[in-house]
C-alpha positions in Angstrom: -21.2 21.0 -5.6 -17.9 23.1 -6.0 -15.2 21.5 -3.8 -16.4 18.2 -3.7 -15.7 15.2 -6.0 -19.4 15.4 -6.9 -18.4 16.5 -10.7 -16.1 13.4 -11.7 -19.0 11.1 -10.1 -17.4 9.7 -6.8 -19.2 10.5 -3.6 -20.0 7.9 -1.5 -19.2 4.3 -3.1 -15.3 5.0 -3.5 -12.9 4.9 -1.1 -12.0 8.3 0.3 -7.9 7.6 -1.4 -8.9 7.2 -4.9 -11.2 10.1 -4.7 -8.8 12.3 -3.2 -6.1 11.5 -6.2 -8.9 11.9 -8.6 -10.0 15.4 -7.0 -6.2 16.4 -6.6 -5.1 15.5 -10.2 -8.8 17.6 -11.4 -7.8 20.3 -9.1 -3.9 21.2 -9.8 -3.3 19.7 -12.9 -6.0 19.7 -15.3 -7.8 22.4 -17.8 -10.9 23.6 -16.8 -11.4 24.2 -20.5 -11.5 20.3 -21.2 -13.5 17.5 -19.8 -12.5 15.8 -16.8 -11.2 12.9 -18.4 -7.8 14.2 -19.8 -6.7 13.0 -15.9 -7.1 9.7 -16.5 -3.9 8.8 -17.9 -1.9 10.4 -15.4 -3.7 8.7 -12.5 -3.0 5.2 -14.7 0.6 5.5 -14.7 0.6 6.1 -11.4 -1.8 3.0 -11.1 1.0 1.1 -13.2 3.9 2.8 -11.2 2.1 1.0 -8.0 1.5 -2.4 -9.8 5.4 -2.3 -10.7 6.5 -1.2 -7.0 4.2 -4.6 -5.7 5.8 -6.7 -7.8 9.3 -5.2 -6.4 7.9 -5.5 -2.7 6.4 -9.2 -3.6 9.8 -10.2 -5.1 11.8 -8.8 -1.5 9.3 -10.5 0.7 10.0 -14.0 -0.8 13.4 -13.3 -1.0 13.6 -12.3 2.6 11.6 -15.3 3.2 13.2 -18.3 1.1 16.4 -16.6 -1.0 17.1 -14.7 -3.9 16.1 -17.6 -6.2 12.5 -17.5 -4.1 12.2 -13.5 -5.2 13.2 -13.4 -8.6 10.3 -16.5 -9.0 7.7 -14.7 -6.9 8.2 -11.5 -9.0 8.4 -13.5 -11.9 5.3 -14.9 -11.6 3.7 -11.6 -9.9 4.5 -9.9 -13.2 2.7 -12.4 -15.6 -0.2 -13.1 -13.8 -2.8 -12.3 -16.2 -5.0 -10.2 -13.5 -2.2 -8.2 -12.5 -1.6 -7.3 -15.9 -4.5 -6.5 -16.9 -5.8 -4.5 -13.7 -2.2 -2.4 -13.9 -3.8 0.0 -16.2 -7.0 0.7 -14.5 -7.0 3.9 -12.1 -8.7 2.8 -9.5 -8.2 1.7 -5.9 -7.0 -1.6 -6.2 -3.2 -1.1 -7.6 -2.9 1.2 -4.5 -4.3 -0.6 -2.2 -2.4 -4.2 -3.1 0.8 -1.8 -3.0 0.1 0.1 0.2 -0.6 -3.5 1.9 2.1 -5.9 1.1 4.2 -3.0 1.8 3.0 -2.7 5.3 3.8 -6.6 5.7 7.2 -5.7 4.3 8.3 -3.3 6.5 6.6 -5.0 9.5 8.6 -7.9 8.4 11.8 -5.8 8.9 10.6 -4.0 12.1 10.4 -7.4 13.5 13.8 -8.7 12.1 15.8 -5.7 12.9 14.4 -4.6 16.1 13.2 -1.2 15.2 10.2 0.8 16.8 10.7 3.1 13.9 9.5 0.8 11.0 6.7 -0.4 13.2 5.6 2.8 13.3 6.2 3.0 9.4 4.3 0.3 8.9 1.3 1.0 10.7 1.2 4.6 8.5 1.8 2.9 5.6 -1.3 0.2 6.2 -3.2 3.4 6.9 -2.5 4.2 3.7 -3.8 1.0 2.3 -7.1 1.5 4.3 -7.6 4.7 2.9 -7.6 3.4 -0.5 -9.8 0.5 0.6 -11.0 -0.1 4.1 -10.7 -4.0 3.4 -6.9 -3.7 4.0 -8.0 -3.9 7.8 -7.9 -7.2 7.4 -4.1 -6.9 7.1 -3.8 -5.4 10.5 -3.5 -8.4 12.3 -0.2 -9.2 10.5 1.4 -5.4 10.5 0.7 -5.5 14.6 1.3 -9.0 15.2 4.4 -9.4 13.4 6.3 -6.9 15.6 5.5 -8.7 18.2 7.8 -11.4 17.4 10.8 -9.0 19.1 9.2 -9.8 22.4 10.8 -13.5 22.6 14.1 -11.5 22.1 13.6 -8.8 24.0 15.3 -8.0 27.4 12.9 -7.4 30.3 13.7 -3.9 29.8 12.7 -3.6 26.1 9.9 -5.6 26.5 7.6 -2.5 27.9 9.4 -0.5 25.1 8.2 -3.1 22.6 4.6 -2.9 23.7 4.5 0.9 24.2 5.2 1.1 20.4 2.9 -1.4 19.4 0.0 0.4 21.5 
């Protein structure tokens, strides 16, 4: 089982993103003389940072949708939510998939607002990261692909082809 995730008991049931993160931490930042659980605190710190990132993106989404006060309120509500605070310290894939999913939606919204092909591509790439951490994140694909399609309403005839090519 050398070179696989078998020593950390994460083979089939876990999404590849968290397995890869654990494996990288074990491979590059772990003392082989110690047990594999010594990397869990660093993965927990990354999980807490992902939760803080999610809080920021939720606030930015609300601010974009309804103004600065809504952004502050949404960020505060997300920060004091018991489930989010409790799960932030766990070293599992949920916090990472939450961060990447919300970030993908936010970048897709910015792509639609600023008529940006590059942001459309980035929103899809961020969504792919969410899917790598948990396959169920594919449900966000409709939103991430649909928001940039809103650009078709404002696009000229020449730009419509570019928008559709970028989405495809």
